[in-house]
Each structure stands twice: as C-alpha cells, then as structure tokens.
C-alpha positions, 0 to 999 in steps of 0.5 A: 772693279769688284768688291772689296777693292771697289768698295774701299775706293768708292768710300773715299769719294762718297763723302764729297757727293752726299745730298748734304754736301751738294746742298752746301754747294747749291748757293754757288751753283745758283750764283753761277747759273744766275751769272750765265743767264745775265750774260745770255741777256746781255748778248741778246738773241739768238744765242747758242745755249749749248756753248754759252750755258749747258756746257758752262754750268757743269764744266765750271762746277767740276773744275771748282770741285776738283780744283782744276784751273777753269782756263783749262776747261776747253782742253779737257772738254775737247778731249772728253768729246773725243773720248765719248765720240763714236767717229773718232779714229783709233789713234785719237781714242788712244791719244785723248785719255793719255793726254788727259791723264798727263795733264791731271798727273801734273795737277795731282802732283801739285795737289800733293805738294800743296793740298787745297780745299777741293776734292783732290786736295782733301783726298791727298790729305786723307788718303795719300799720307797713310798710303791707302791711295796711290798717286796713279789711282788719285789721277785715275780718280781725277780723270773719271770725275772729270769725264763723268762730271760734265758731258752727260749733265751738259747734254741733259741741260740742252735736251731738257730745255728743248723738251720743256719748250716742246711741252709748254704745259710742263714749263707752266708746271715748272714755274708754278710748283718748286717741287716739280723743278726737283722732279724735272731733273729725274724725268729728263734723265728717265725720258732721254736716258743719256747715260745709256752705254754699251754694257755686255755681260755673260750669265754665269748661271741660268736665271729667268728675267721677265719670263725669259730664260737666260742660260749660263754662258749666254750674252746679255746686253742691258739697255737702260733706255728700254728699261726707262720706257718700260710700261710695267714700271712707268705709267704712260712711259713715252709722255714727258711728265715732270710731276711723274711720281715714279720718275725717281725709279729710273735707272739713268744713273745706273743701279746698285753697287756701281750707280752714279756717284755724282747723281745728287750733284747732277740733279742739283745742276739740272734743277737749278738750270731749268728753274732759273732759265725759265723763270728769268727768261719766260719768253725763251724759245727756239731760234729755228724750227725744231727739225733744223736743230743739229743733234749729236748722233756720234756719241 
C-alpha cells in the first residue's frame, strides 16, 4: 500500500508501539520472562527452550496487547507457521490465513460490541466510530499484527541464545554491561537477518547503486542479509559483537516508509529475554552437540 492511504493507516498504529509506550510495557514483559525462567528451573534440564521460552514470550505479549485470549495461542501459532512455511501445500497456504481471518473477525466483532483496554479495543474507540477504519480493515490489522508479532521474535530469541552460547566472551559482556544487553538485540537481528523476505521490484527509471547501473524495466531483488553483512557498512561484518557501535544501522527491520512497526517491542523482548536468561541461569548450555540441533530451513 502506498501513501496517502498507507500513511493514514500507519498513523493509527504508531501510538501503540512508540518507545514510550513500549517502556510502559517493560515491567510486564520482565514479569512474564521471570515467570517462564521459574518454570524452566522447576522443570530441570533438559528443556526445550523454543517451546518453553522463545515462543512463549512473544506469543503471550502479542496476545495481551491485542486482547486475544491466550488459550487461543496454539491455534494462531500453528496457522502462522503454515503461512510462513515454504513446504506447505497451496491448499494449506490458502486455508491458514482464511481461518485466521475468520477467528479474528469474530474477536473484532466482540471488541466492537465491548471495547477493552487493548490495541484492538482502542482502535475501535478511536477510529471505528468516525468511520475512518472499517471492520474489515481492523480485522486485517489484527491478522498482520498477530503474524508479525511473534514468529520472527521467537526465532530471534532462540538463535540469539544459541549464538551467545557459541560466543561465551559475548555472554561475559552481556552480564557485565547493561548497555550491551540493549545492543545485543540489534546485533542478533543484523547477524541473522531473520526478517529477510522475498522482495522483488522493477526499476521505474535508470539509476546507479554501488557502481552498478540498473536500467528502467529491470528486476531488482534486494537481500537484507547481504546488506547486513556489507563490509562497507559494518566493521568485521561476519563477527558477532554485541558492543558493535554501528549495529543499530542494520536493515533487519526494513527501512523507510514500511519499516517494522513493532521494532521497539521486538528490541525490548529480545533484550529482556537474553539478559534475564543468562543472569538467572549462568550455567545454561546446550543439551546436545551443536551439529545435532535441528534448524528450521522451511520458512
């Protein structure tokens, strides 16, 4: 979607995800993470960090923010995985977003009848009454936020922990320097580029980029993971360094008009997750050799 329509819709959501608003959410996120770590310690080793921690943090947070009943999180988590998977069938690809839409269509209807103190409820109060936001678009908002609100953050928690364990010197930095925990989130996003998606564009005019002439009508396929390892932008780009001063300059959250709306929330979740996990479980280690871990390659 392009401006001015895109601008109008984006402005409706920006107040919900500003740095100030996310800072107000931090105590709740911290309490959630502490509770999950308590559960991990009670279970004792070994535990599945992905299901017991990484998925639970963003799933719970986005449910609370949107006013989605948490007992529904397995439903939307399963459907989200289907949507982003590269190996699901065409029929599954069509069914998953449709079923998600139908579920959230009912939820939005409930919010319209009785708005609560959550993102969807506030959007109803502010923008449904004056007609600037239709029921259909509000459901679309809900689908977008739900899909974007947990999958990449959950993967970033898991791979961030794995990368920190693989770089024990960085764990020492994380524990010794509170500021490093903040920059660790951006360094993980830069290093792994988990938000990289298939983007294709067609040049509308001749232009030059990095010494390469691109002519009008030619296809362009930007790859964010390559940009995030560009030696002209980052010193020692293939090294993982949570004190990297230029880490915030990555494009893992996109750039410009369409950059990620939820990046402030994602940073807070990652920072709190890494810091709390390694502070409270200093003996954290892999239960199996690194080469025995199963990695997702289908999404």
